[in-house]
FIFILUM-599782 format. One record per residue: x, y, z of N, C-alpha, C, CB in turn; residue in three letters; residue number from 1. Coordinates in Angstrom, 1 decimal, decimal comma. Glycine has a CB too. Layout:
residues N
- nu / nv / nw / cau / cav / caw / cu / cv / cw / cbu / cbv / cbw / res / n
- X / Y / Z / X / Y / Z / X / Y / Z / X / Y / Z / ALA / NUM
...
END
This chain:
residues 158
- nu / nv / nw / cau / cav / caw / cu / cv / cw / cbu / cbv / cbw / res / n
- -67,9 / 118,0 / 113,1 / -67,8 / 116,6 / 113,1 / -67,5 / 116,1 / 114,5 / -66,8 / 116,1 / 112,1 / MET / 1
- -66,5 / 116,8 / 115,2 / -66,1 / 116,4 / 116,5 / -67,3 / 116,4 / 117,5 / -65,0 / 117,2 / 117,1 / ARG / 2
- -68,2 / 117,3 / 117,2 / -69,4 / 117,5 / 118,0 / -70,2 / 116,1 / 118,2 / -70,4 / 118,5 / 117,5 / ARG / 3
- -70,3 / 115,4 / 117,0 / -71,0 / 114,1 / 117,1 / -70,2 / 113,1 / 117,8 / -71,3 / 113,7 / 115,6 / TYR / 4
- -68,9 / 113,2 / 117,7 / -68,0 / 112,2 / 118,5 / -68,3 / 112,4 / 120,0 / -66,5 / 112,4 / 118,2 / ALA / 5
- -68,4 / 113,7 / 120,4 / -68,7 / 113,9 / 121,8 / -70,1 / 113,4 / 122,2 / -68,5 / 115,4 / 122,2 / PHE / 6
- -71,0 / 113,7 / 121,3 / -72,4 / 113,2 / 121,6 / -72,4 / 111,7 / 121,6 / -73,3 / 113,7 / 120,5 / LEU / 7
- -71,6 / 111,0 / 120,9 / -71,5 / 109,6 / 120,9 / -71,1 / 109,0 / 122,2 / -70,6 / 109,1 / 119,7 / ALA / 8
- -70,4 / 109,8 / 123,0 / -70,0 / 109,4 / 124,3 / -71,2 / 109,1 / 125,2 / -69,1 / 110,5 / 125,0 / LEU / 9
- -72,3 / 109,8 / 125,0 / -73,5 / 109,6 / 125,8 / -73,9 / 108,1 / 125,9 / -74,6 / 110,5 / 125,3 / ILE / 10
- -74,2 / 107,5 / 124,8 / -74,6 / 106,1 / 124,9 / -73,5 / 105,2 / 125,4 / -75,1 / 105,6 / 123,6 / PRO / 11
- -72,2 / 105,5 / 125,0 / -71,1 / 104,7 / 125,5 / -71,0 / 104,7 / 127,0 / -69,8 / 105,1 / 124,8 / VAL / 12
- -71,0 / 105,9 / 127,6 / -70,9 / 106,0 / 129,0 / -72,1 / 105,5 / 129,7 / -70,7 / 107,5 / 129,4 / LEU / 13
- -73,3 / 105,7 / 129,1 / -74,5 / 105,1 / 129,7 / -74,4 / 103,6 / 129,8 / -75,8 / 105,5 / 128,9 / PHE / 14
- -73,9 / 103,0 / 128,7 / -73,7 / 101,5 / 128,6 / -72,7 / 101,0 / 129,6 / -73,3 / 101,1 / 127,2 / ALA / 15
- -71,6 / 101,8 / 129,8 / -70,6 / 101,4 / 130,7 / -71,1 / 101,5 / 132,2 / -69,3 / 102,3 / 130,6 / LEU / 16
- -71,9 / 102,5 / 132,4 / -72,5 / 102,6 / 133,7 / -73,5 / 101,5 / 134,0 / -73,3 / 104,0 / 133,8 / ASP / 17
- -74,3 / 101,1 / 133,0 / -75,3 / 100,0 / 133,2 / -74,5 / 98,7 / 133,4 / -76,2 / 99,9 / 131,9 / ARG / 18
- -73,5 / 98,4 / 132,6 / -72,8 / 97,2 / 132,7 / -72,1 / 97,0 / 134,1 / -71,7 / 97,0 / 131,6 / VAL / 19
- -71,5 / 98,1 / 134,5 / -70,8 / 98,0 / 135,8 / -71,8 / 97,8 / 136,9 / -70,0 / 99,2 / 136,1 / THR / 20
- -72,9 / 98,5 / 136,9 / -73,9 / 98,3 / 137,9 / -74,6 / 96,9 / 137,8 / -75,0 / 99,4 / 137,8 / LYS / 21
- -74,8 / 96,4 / 136,6 / -75,3 / 95,1 / 136,5 / -74,4 / 94,0 / 137,1 / -75,5 / 94,8 / 135,0 / TYR / 22
- -73,1 / 94,2 / 136,9 / -72,2 / 93,2 / 137,4 / -72,2 / 93,3 / 138,9 / -70,7 / 93,5 / 136,9 / ILE / 23
- -72,2 / 94,5 / 139,5 / -72,3 / 94,6 / 141,0 / -73,6 / 93,9 / 141,5 / -72,3 / 96,1 / 141,4 / ILE / 24
- -74,7 / 94,2 / 140,9 / -76,0 / 93,7 / 141,3 / -76,1 / 92,2 / 141,2 / -77,2 / 94,3 / 140,6 / MET / 25
- -75,4 / 91,6 / 140,2 / -75,4 / 90,2 / 140,1 / -74,4 / 89,4 / 141,0 / -75,1 / 89,8 / 138,6 / GLN / 26
- -73,3 / 90,1 / 141,2 / -72,2 / 89,3 / 141,8 / -71,9 / 89,7 / 143,3 / -71,0 / 89,5 / 141,1 / ASP / 27
- -72,6 / 90,8 / 143,8 / -72,3 / 91,2 / 145,1 / -73,6 / 91,5 / 145,9 / -71,3 / 92,5 / 145,1 / LEU / 28
- -73,8 / 90,9 / 147,0 / -75,1 / 91,2 / 147,7 / -75,1 / 92,6 / 148,2 / -75,3 / 90,2 / 148,9 / PRO / 29
- -76,3 / 93,2 / 148,4 / -76,4 / 94,5 / 149,0 / -75,6 / 94,6 / 150,3 / -77,8 / 95,0 / 149,2 / ILE / 30
- -74,8 / 95,6 / 150,4 / -73,9 / 95,8 / 151,6 / -72,7 / 94,9 / 151,5 / -74,6 / 95,7 / 152,9 / LEU / 31
- -72,5 / 94,1 / 150,5 / -71,3 / 93,3 / 150,3 / -70,1 / 94,1 / 150,0 / -71,6 / 92,2 / 149,2 / GLY / 32
- -68,9 / 93,6 / 150,2 / -67,7 / 94,4 / 150,0 / -66,6 / 93,5 / 149,5 / -67,3 / 95,1 / 151,3 / GLU / 33
- -65,8 / 94,0 / 148,6 / -64,6 / 93,3 / 148,2 / -63,5 / 94,3 / 148,4 / -64,7 / 92,9 / 146,6 / ILE / 34
- -62,6 / 94,0 / 149,3 / -61,4 / 94,9 / 149,6 / -60,4 / 94,8 / 148,5 / -60,8 / 94,6 / 151,0 / LYS / 35
- -60,1 / 95,9 / 147,9 / -59,1 / 95,9 / 146,8 / -57,8 / 96,5 / 147,2 / -59,7 / 96,8 / 145,6 / VAL / 36
- -57,8 / 97,5 / 148,1 / -56,6 / 98,1 / 148,6 / -56,9 / 98,6 / 150,0 / -56,0 / 99,2 / 147,7 / ALA / 37
- -55,9 / 99,1 / 150,7 / -56,1 / 99,6 / 152,1 / -56,9 / 100,9 / 152,1 / -54,8 / 99,9 / 152,7 / SER / 38
- -57,2 / 101,4 / 151,0 / -58,0 / 102,7 / 150,9 / -59,2 / 102,6 / 149,9 / -57,1 / 103,8 / 150,4 / PHE / 39
- -59,4 / 101,4 / 149,3 / -60,5 / 101,2 / 148,3 / -61,1 / 99,9 / 148,3 / -59,9 / 101,5 / 146,9 / PHE / 40
- -62,5 / 99,9 / 148,2 / -63,2 / 98,6 / 148,2 / -64,3 / 98,8 / 147,1 / -63,9 / 98,3 / 149,5 / SER / 41
- -64,7 / 97,6 / 146,6 / -65,9 / 97,6 / 145,7 / -67,0 / 97,1 / 146,6 / -65,7 / 96,5 / 144,5 / ILE / 42
- -68,1 / 97,9 / 146,7 / -69,2 / 97,6 / 147,6 / -70,5 / 97,6 / 146,7 / -69,3 / 98,7 / 148,7 / VAL / 43
- -71,6 / 97,2 / 147,4 / -72,9 / 97,3 / 146,7 / -73,8 / 98,0 / 147,7 / -73,4 / 95,8 / 146,4 / HIS / 44
- -74,0 / 99,3 / 147,4 / -74,9 / 100,1 / 148,3 / -76,0 / 100,7 / 147,4 / -74,1 / 101,2 / 149,1 / VAL / 45
- -77,1 / 101,0 / 148,0 / -78,2 / 101,7 / 147,2 / -78,3 / 103,1 / 147,8 / -79,5 / 100,9 / 147,3 / ARG / 46
- -78,4 / 104,1 / 147,0 / -78,6 / 105,5 / 147,4 / -79,9 / 106,0 / 147,0 / -77,4 / 106,3 / 146,8 / ASN / 47
- -80,9 / 106,1 / 147,9 / -82,2 / 106,6 / 147,6 / -82,2 / 108,1 / 147,6 / -83,2 / 106,1 / 148,6 / PRO / 48
- -81,1 / 108,8 / 148,0 / -81,1 / 110,2 / 148,1 / -80,4 / 110,9 / 146,9 / -80,4 / 110,6 / 149,4 / GLY / 49
- -79,8 / 112,0 / 147,2 / -79,2 / 112,8 / 146,1 / -77,7 / 112,4 / 145,9 / -79,2 / 114,2 / 146,4 / GLY / 50
- -77,0 / 113,2 / 145,2 / -75,6 / 113,0 / 144,9 / -74,8 / 112,7 / 146,1 / -75,0 / 114,2 / 144,1 / VAL / 51
- -74,0 / 111,6 / 146,1 / -73,2 / 111,2 / 147,2 / -73,9 / 111,1 / 148,5 / -72,1 / 112,3 / 147,4 / PHE / 52
- -75,2 / 110,6 / 148,4 / -76,0 / 110,3 / 149,6 / -76,6 / 111,5 / 150,3 / -75,2 / 109,6 / 150,5 / GLY / 53
- -76,5 / 112,7 / 149,7 / -77,1 / 113,9 / 150,3 / -78,6 / 113,8 / 150,3 / -76,6 / 115,2 / 149,5 / ILE / 54
- -79,3 / 114,2 / 151,3 / -80,7 / 114,1 / 151,4 / -81,2 / 112,7 / 151,3 / -81,4 / 115,1 / 150,4 / LEU / 55
- -80,6 / 111,8 / 151,9 / -80,9 / 110,4 / 151,8 / -82,2 / 110,1 / 152,6 / -79,7 / 109,5 / 152,3 / ASN / 56
- -83,3 / 110,4 / 151,9 / -84,6 / 110,3 / 152,6 / -85,6 / 109,6 / 151,7 / -85,2 / 111,7 / 153,0 / GLN / 57
- -86,6 / 109,1 / 152,3 / -87,7 / 108,5 / 151,5 / -88,8 / 109,5 / 151,2 / -88,2 / 107,3 / 152,2 / GLY / 58
- -90,0 / 109,0 / 151,0 / -91,2 / 109,8 / 150,9 / -91,1 / 110,6 / 149,6 / -91,3 / 110,8 / 152,0 / GLY / 59
- -91,5 / 111,9 / 149,7 / -91,6 / 112,8 / 148,5 / -90,2 / 113,1 / 147,9 / -92,3 / 114,1 / 148,8 / TYR / 60
- -89,2 / 112,9 / 148,7 / -87,8 / 113,2 / 148,2 / -87,5 / 112,3 / 147,0 / -86,8 / 113,0 / 149,4 / ALA / 61
- -88,0 / 111,1 / 147,0 / -87,8 / 110,2 / 145,9 / -88,3 / 110,7 / 144,6 / -88,4 / 108,8 / 146,2 / ARG / 62
- -89,4 / 111,4 / 144,7 / -90,0 / 111,9 / 143,4 / -89,2 / 113,2 / 143,0 / -91,4 / 112,3 / 143,6 / TYR / 63
- -88,7 / 113,9 / 143,9 / -87,9 / 115,1 / 143,6 / -86,6 / 114,6 / 142,9 / -87,5 / 115,9 / 144,9 / VAL / 64
- -86,1 / 113,5 / 143,3 / -84,8 / 113,0 / 142,7 / -85,1 / 112,2 / 141,4 / -84,1 / 112,1 / 143,7 / PHE / 65
- -86,4 / 112,0 / 141,1 / -86,7 / 111,5 / 139,7 / -87,0 / 112,7 / 138,8 / -88,0 / 110,6 / 139,8 / LEU / 66
- -87,7 / 113,7 / 139,3 / -88,2 / 114,8 / 138,4 / -87,1 / 115,8 / 138,1 / -89,3 / 115,5 / 139,1 / ILE / 67
- -86,3 / 116,2 / 139,0 / -85,3 / 117,2 / 138,8 / -84,2 / 116,7 / 137,8 / -84,7 / 117,7 / 140,1 / ILE / 68
- -83,6 / 115,5 / 138,0 / -82,6 / 115,1 / 137,1 / -83,2 / 114,8 / 135,7 / -82,0 / 113,8 / 137,6 / PRO / 69
- -84,5 / 114,4 / 135,6 / -85,1 / 114,2 / 134,3 / -85,3 / 115,5 / 133,6 / -86,5 / 113,5 / 134,5 / ALA / 70
- -85,7 / 116,6 / 134,3 / -85,8 / 117,9 / 133,7 / -84,5 / 118,4 / 133,2 / -86,5 / 118,9 / 134,7 / LEU / 71
- -83,4 / 118,2 / 134,0 / -82,1 / 118,6 / 133,7 / -81,6 / 117,9 / 132,4 / -81,1 / 118,4 / 134,8 / VAL / 72
- -81,9 / 116,6 / 132,3 / -81,5 / 115,8 / 131,2 / -82,2 / 116,3 / 129,9 / -81,8 / 114,3 / 131,4 / ALA / 73
- -83,5 / 116,6 / 130,0 / -84,3 / 117,1 / 128,9 / -83,7 / 118,5 / 128,4 / -85,8 / 117,3 / 129,3 / ILE / 74
- -83,4 / 119,3 / 129,4 / -82,8 / 120,6 / 129,1 / -81,4 / 120,4 / 128,4 / -82,6 / 121,5 / 130,3 / ALA / 75
- -80,6 / 119,5 / 128,9 / -79,3 / 119,3 / 128,2 / -79,4 / 118,7 / 126,8 / -78,5 / 118,3 / 129,1 / LEU / 76
- -80,4 / 117,8 / 126,6 / -80,6 / 117,3 / 125,3 / -81,0 / 118,4 / 124,3 / -81,7 / 116,2 / 125,3 / ILE / 77
- -81,9 / 119,3 / 124,8 / -82,3 / 120,4 / 124,0 / -81,1 / 121,3 / 123,6 / -83,4 / 121,3 / 124,7 / TYR / 78
- -80,3 / 121,7 / 124,6 / -79,2 / 122,6 / 124,4 / -78,2 / 121,9 / 123,4 / -78,5 / 122,9 / 125,8 / ILE / 79
- -77,9 / 120,6 / 123,6 / -76,9 / 120,0 / 122,8 / -77,4 / 119,9 / 121,3 / -76,6 / 118,5 / 123,3 / LEU / 80
- -78,7 / 119,7 / 121,1 / -79,2 / 119,6 / 119,8 / -79,3 / 121,0 / 119,1 / -80,6 / 118,9 / 119,8 / ILE / 81
- -79,8 / 122,0 / 119,9 / -80,2 / 123,3 / 119,4 / -79,0 / 124,3 / 119,2 / -81,1 / 123,9 / 120,3 / ARG / 82
- -78,0 / 124,3 / 120,0 / -77,0 / 125,3 / 120,0 / -75,6 / 124,7 / 119,6 / -76,9 / 126,0 / 121,4 / TYR / 83
- -74,9 / 125,6 / 118,9 / -73,5 / 125,3 / 118,5 / -72,7 / 125,8 / 119,6 / -73,1 / 125,8 / 117,1 / THR / 84
- -71,7 / 125,1 / 120,1 / -70,9 / 125,5 / 121,2 / -69,5 / 124,9 / 121,0 / -71,4 / 125,2 / 122,6 / MET / 85
- -68,5 / 125,3 / 121,9 / -67,2 / 124,8 / 121,8 / -67,1 / 123,3 / 122,0 / -66,2 / 125,5 / 122,8 / SER / 86
- -66,1 / 122,7 / 121,5 / -65,9 / 121,2 / 121,7 / -65,9 / 120,9 / 123,2 / -64,7 / 120,7 / 121,0 / ASP / 87
- -65,2 / 121,7 / 124,0 / -65,0 / 121,5 / 125,4 / -66,4 / 121,5 / 126,1 / -64,1 / 122,5 / 126,0 / ALA / 88
- -67,2 / 122,5 / 125,7 / -68,5 / 122,7 / 126,4 / -69,4 / 121,5 / 125,9 / -69,2 / 124,0 / 126,0 / ARG / 89
- -69,4 / 121,1 / 124,7 / -70,1 / 120,0 / 124,2 / -69,7 / 118,7 / 124,9 / -70,0 / 119,8 / 122,7 / THR / 90
- -68,4 / 118,5 / 125,1 / -68,0 / 117,4 / 125,9 / -68,5 / 117,4 / 127,3 / -66,4 / 117,3 / 125,9 / LEU / 91
- -68,4 / 118,6 / 128,0 / -68,8 / 118,7 / 129,4 / -70,3 / 118,4 / 129,5 / -68,6 / 120,1 / 129,9 / ALA / 92
- -71,1 / 118,9 / 128,6 / -72,6 / 118,7 / 128,7 / -72,9 / 117,2 / 128,4 / -73,3 / 119,6 / 127,8 / LEU / 93
- -72,2 / 116,6 / 127,5 / -72,4 / 115,2 / 127,1 / -72,1 / 114,3 / 128,3 / -71,5 / 114,8 / 125,9 / SER / 94
- -71,0 / 114,6 / 129,0 / -70,7 / 113,9 / 130,2 / -71,7 / 114,0 / 131,3 / -69,3 / 114,3 / 130,8 / LEU / 95
- -72,2 / 115,2 / 131,5 / -73,3 / 115,4 / 132,5 / -74,5 / 114,7 / 132,1 / -73,6 / 116,9 / 132,7 / ILE / 96
- -74,9 / 114,7 / 130,8 / -76,1 / 114,1 / 130,4 / -76,0 / 112,6 / 130,5 / -76,4 / 114,4 / 128,9 / LEU / 97
- -74,8 / 112,0 / 130,1 / -74,6 / 110,5 / 130,2 / -74,8 / 110,1 / 131,6 / -73,3 / 110,1 / 129,7 / ALA / 98
- -74,2 / 110,8 / 132,6 / -74,3 / 110,4 / 134,0 / -75,7 / 110,6 / 134,5 / -73,3 / 111,3 / 134,8 / GLY / 99
- -76,3 / 111,7 / 134,1 / -77,7 / 111,9 / 134,6 / -78,6 / 110,8 / 134,1 / -78,2 / 113,3 / 134,1 / ALA / 100
- -78,5 / 110,4 / 132,9 / -79,3 / 109,3 / 132,3 / -79,0 / 108,0 / 133,1 / -79,1 / 109,1 / 130,8 / LEU / 101
- -77,8 / 107,7 / 133,4 / -77,5 / 106,5 / 134,1 / -78,1 / 106,4 / 135,4 / -76,0 / 106,4 / 134,3 / GLY / 102
- -78,1 / 107,5 / 136,2 / -78,7 / 107,5 / 137,5 / -80,2 / 107,6 / 137,5 / -78,1 / 108,7 / 138,3 / ASN / 103
- -80,7 / 108,3 / 136,5 / -82,2 / 108,4 / 136,3 / -82,7 / 107,0 / 136,0 / -82,6 / 109,4 / 135,1 / ILE / 104
- -82,0 / 106,2 / 135,2 / -82,4 / 104,9 / 134,9 / -82,6 / 104,1 / 136,2 / -81,4 / 104,2 / 133,9 / TYR / 105
- -81,6 / 104,2 / 137,1 / -81,6 / 103,4 / 138,3 / -82,8 / 103,9 / 139,2 / -80,3 / 103,7 / 139,1 / ASP / 106
- -83,0 / 105,1 / 139,3 / -84,1 / 105,6 / 140,1 / -85,5 / 105,1 / 139,6 / -84,2 / 107,2 / 140,1 / ARG / 107
- -85,7 / 105,1 / 138,3 / -86,9 / 104,5 / 137,8 / -87,0 / 103,0 / 137,9 / -87,1 / 104,9 / 136,3 / PHE / 108
- -85,9 / 102,3 / 137,6 / -85,9 / 100,9 / 137,7 / -85,9 / 100,3 / 139,1 / -84,7 / 100,4 / 136,9 / ALA / 109
- -85,1 / 100,9 / 140,0 / -84,9 / 100,3 / 141,3 / -85,3 / 101,2 / 142,5 / -83,4 / 100,0 / 141,5 / TYR / 110
- -85,7 / 102,4 / 142,2 / -86,0 / 103,3 / 143,3 / -84,9 / 103,9 / 144,0 / -86,9 / 102,6 / 144,3 / GLY / 111
- -83,7 / 103,6 / 143,6 / -82,4 / 104,1 / 144,2 / -81,3 / 103,9 / 143,2 / -82,1 / 103,4 / 145,6 / SER / 112
- -80,2 / 104,6 / 143,5 / -79,0 / 104,5 / 142,6 / -78,0 / 103,4 / 143,2 / -78,3 / 105,9 / 142,4 / VAL / 113
- -77,5 / 102,6 / 142,3 / -76,5 / 101,6 / 142,7 / -75,1 / 102,3 / 142,7 / -76,6 / 100,4 / 141,7 / VAL / 114
- -74,5 / 102,3 / 143,8 / -73,2 / 102,8 / 144,0 / -72,2 / 101,7 / 144,4 / -73,1 / 104,0 / 145,0 / ASP / 115
- -71,0 / 101,8 / 144,0 / -70,1 / 100,6 / 144,3 / -68,6 / 101,0 / 144,5 / -70,2 / 99,7 / 143,2 / PHE / 116
- -68,2 / 102,2 / 144,2 / -66,8 / 102,6 / 144,4 / -66,6 / 103,3 / 145,7 / -66,3 / 103,6 / 143,2 / LEU / 117
- -65,9 / 102,7 / 146,6 / -65,8 / 103,2 / 148,0 / -64,3 / 103,5 / 148,3 / -66,3 / 102,1 / 149,0 / ASP / 118
- -64,0 / 104,8 / 148,5 / -62,6 / 105,2 / 148,9 / -62,7 / 105,6 / 150,3 / -62,1 / 106,3 / 148,0 / PHE / 119
- -61,7 / 105,3 / 151,1 / -61,7 / 105,6 / 152,5 / -60,3 / 105,7 / 153,1 / -62,5 / 104,5 / 153,3 / TYR / 120
- -60,2 / 106,3 / 154,3 / -59,0 / 106,3 / 155,1 / -59,4 / 105,9 / 156,5 / -58,3 / 107,7 / 155,0 / TYR / 121
- -58,9 / 104,8 / 156,9 / -59,3 / 104,3 / 158,3 / -60,8 / 104,1 / 158,3 / -58,9 / 105,3 / 159,4 / GLY / 122
- -61,5 / 104,7 / 159,2 / -63,0 / 104,6 / 159,3 / -63,7 / 105,7 / 158,5 / -63,4 / 104,6 / 160,7 / ASN / 123
- -63,0 / 106,6 / 157,9 / -63,6 / 107,8 / 157,2 / -63,8 / 107,4 / 155,7 / -62,7 / 109,0 / 157,4 / HIS / 124
- -65,0 / 107,3 / 155,3 / -65,4 / 106,9 / 153,9 / -65,9 / 108,1 / 153,1 / -66,4 / 105,8 / 153,9 / HIS / 125
- -65,4 / 108,3 / 151,9 / -66,0 / 109,2 / 151,0 / -67,3 / 108,5 / 150,6 / -65,1 / 109,5 / 149,7 / TRP / 126
- -68,4 / 109,2 / 150,3 / -69,6 / 108,4 / 149,9 / -69,4 / 107,6 / 148,6 / -70,8 / 109,5 / 149,7 / PRO / 127
- -69,9 / 106,4 / 148,6 / -69,7 / 105,5 / 147,5 / -70,3 / 106,2 / 146,3 / -70,4 / 104,1 / 147,8 / ALA / 128
- -69,8 / 105,9 / 145,1 / -70,2 / 106,5 / 143,8 / -70,1 / 105,5 / 142,7 / -69,5 / 107,7 / 143,5 / PHE / 129
- -70,4 / 105,9 / 141,5 / -70,5 / 105,0 / 140,3 / -70,0 / 105,7 / 139,1 / -71,9 / 104,4 / 140,1 / ASN / 130
- -70,0 / 105,0 / 138,0 / -69,5 / 105,6 / 136,7 / -70,3 / 106,8 / 136,3 / -69,6 / 104,5 / 135,6 / VAL / 131
- -71,6 / 106,8 / 136,5 / -72,5 / 108,0 / 136,2 / -72,0 / 109,2 / 137,0 / -73,9 / 107,6 / 136,4 / ALA / 132
- -71,8 / 109,0 / 138,3 / -71,3 / 110,1 / 139,1 / -70,0 / 110,7 / 138,7 / -71,2 / 109,6 / 140,6 / ASP / 133
- -69,1 / 109,8 / 138,2 / -67,8 / 110,3 / 137,7 / -68,0 / 111,1 / 136,5 / -66,9 / 109,1 / 137,4 / ILE / 134
- -68,9 / 110,7 / 135,6 / -69,2 / 111,5 / 134,4 / -69,7 / 112,8 / 134,7 / -70,1 / 110,7 / 133,4 / ALA / 135
- -70,7 / 112,9 / 135,6 / -71,3 / 114,2 / 136,0 / -70,3 / 115,1 / 136,6 / -72,5 / 113,9 / 137,0 / VAL / 136
- -69,5 / 114,5 / 137,6 / -68,5 / 115,3 / 138,3 / -67,4 / 115,9 / 137,3 / -67,8 / 114,5 / 139,3 / SER / 137
- -66,9 / 115,1 / 136,4 / -65,9 / 115,5 / 135,4 / -66,6 / 116,6 / 134,5 / -65,4 / 114,4 / 134,6 / VAL / 138
- -67,8 / 116,4 / 134,1 / -68,5 / 117,4 / 133,2 / -68,7 / 118,7 / 133,9 / -69,8 / 116,8 / 132,8 / GLY / 139
- -69,1 / 118,7 / 135,2 / -69,3 / 119,9 / 136,0 / -67,9 / 120,6 / 136,2 / -70,0 / 119,6 / 137,3 / ILE / 140
- -66,9 / 119,8 / 136,5 / -65,6 / 120,3 / 136,7 / -65,0 / 121,0 / 135,5 / -64,6 / 119,2 / 137,1 / GLY / 141
- -65,3 / 120,4 / 134,3 / -64,9 / 121,0 / 133,0 / -65,6 / 122,3 / 132,8 / -65,1 / 120,1 / 131,9 / LEU / 142
- -66,9 / 122,4 / 133,1 / -67,6 / 123,7 / 132,9 / -67,1 / 124,7 / 133,8 / -69,1 / 123,4 / 133,2 / ILE / 143
- -66,8 / 124,4 / 135,1 / -66,2 / 125,3 / 136,0 / -64,9 / 125,9 / 135,5 / -66,0 / 124,7 / 137,4 / VAL / 144
- -64,0 / 125,0 / 135,0 / -62,7 / 125,4 / 134,4 / -62,9 / 126,3 / 133,2 / -61,9 / 124,2 / 134,1 / LEU / 145
- -63,9 / 126,0 / 132,4 / -64,1 / 126,8 / 131,2 / -64,6 / 128,2 / 131,6 / -65,2 / 126,2 / 130,3 / LEU / 146
- -65,4 / 128,3 / 132,6 / -65,9 / 129,6 / 133,1 / -64,8 / 130,4 / 133,8 / -67,1 / 129,4 / 134,1 / GLU / 147
- -63,9 / 129,7 / 134,5 / -62,8 / 130,4 / 135,1 / -61,9 / 130,9 / 134,0 / -62,0 / 129,4 / 136,1 / ILE / 148
- -61,6 / 130,1 / 133,0 / -60,8 / 130,5 / 131,9 / -61,4 / 131,7 / 131,2 / -60,5 / 129,4 / 131,0 / ALA / 149
- -62,7 / 131,6 / 131,0 / -63,4 / 132,7 / 130,2 / -63,4 / 134,0 / 131,0 / -64,8 / 132,3 / 130,0 / ALA / 150
- -63,4 / 133,9 / 132,3 / -63,4 / 135,1 / 133,2 / -62,0 / 135,8 / 133,2 / -63,8 / 134,7 / 134,6 / GLY / 151
- -60,9 / 135,0 / 132,9 / -59,6 / 135,5 / 132,9 / -59,2 / 136,2 / 131,6 / -58,6 / 134,5 / 133,3 / LYS / 152
- -60,0 / 136,0 / 130,6 / -59,7 / 136,6 / 129,3 / -59,8 / 138,1 / 129,4 / -60,6 / 136,0 / 128,2 / LYS / 153
- -58,9 / 138,8 / 128,8 / -59,0 / 140,3 / 128,9 / -60,2 / 140,8 / 128,0 / -57,7 / 141,0 / 128,4 / PRO / 154
- -60,9 / 141,7 / 128,6 / -62,0 / 142,3 / 127,9 / -61,6 / 143,4 / 127,0 / -63,1 / 142,9 / 128,9 / GLN / 155
- -62,0 / 143,4 / 125,8 / -61,7 / 144,4 / 124,8 / -62,6 / 145,6 / 125,0 / -61,7 / 143,9 / 123,3 / SER / 156
- -62,0 / 146,8 / 125,0 / -62,8 / 148,0 / 125,2 / -63,1 / 148,5 / 123,8 / -62,0 / 149,1 / 126,0 / SER / 157
- -64,4 / 148,8 / 123,6 / -64,7 / 149,1 / 122,2 / -65,7 / 150,1 / 122,1 / -65,2 / 147,9 / 121,6 / GLY / 158
END
């Protein structure tokens, strides 16, 4: 039963991602900024590249960033439906899927991903990100922790 609760996070996080991006697009011009603290601003930037602006290129790269995340999302949907797994792994994959769907939507709808959370120190900025990026990062982090924990379990000799 908990499995379905974790799967229910997918549309909830997707909706939260959509709503936050919609607010940014409506209320803040591209490259606009609202300073919140000495280390944090709300900004409106568009990322045509990969995660955190990696490979921020045009041309064929745009199609790569449409196709690969879409294939990953399809694979995650298949895994989540087909296989029984631990609650933690179901949660992790649900988070990754929710984030992937949020950013895939942006790529199809706008040709780039809307990012708006900007953390910095002085002139050194972490690449801007969004709710979908947080979901993907937390999901991947959880999988890494699960794998590390699984690797530390004593092996039974049999």
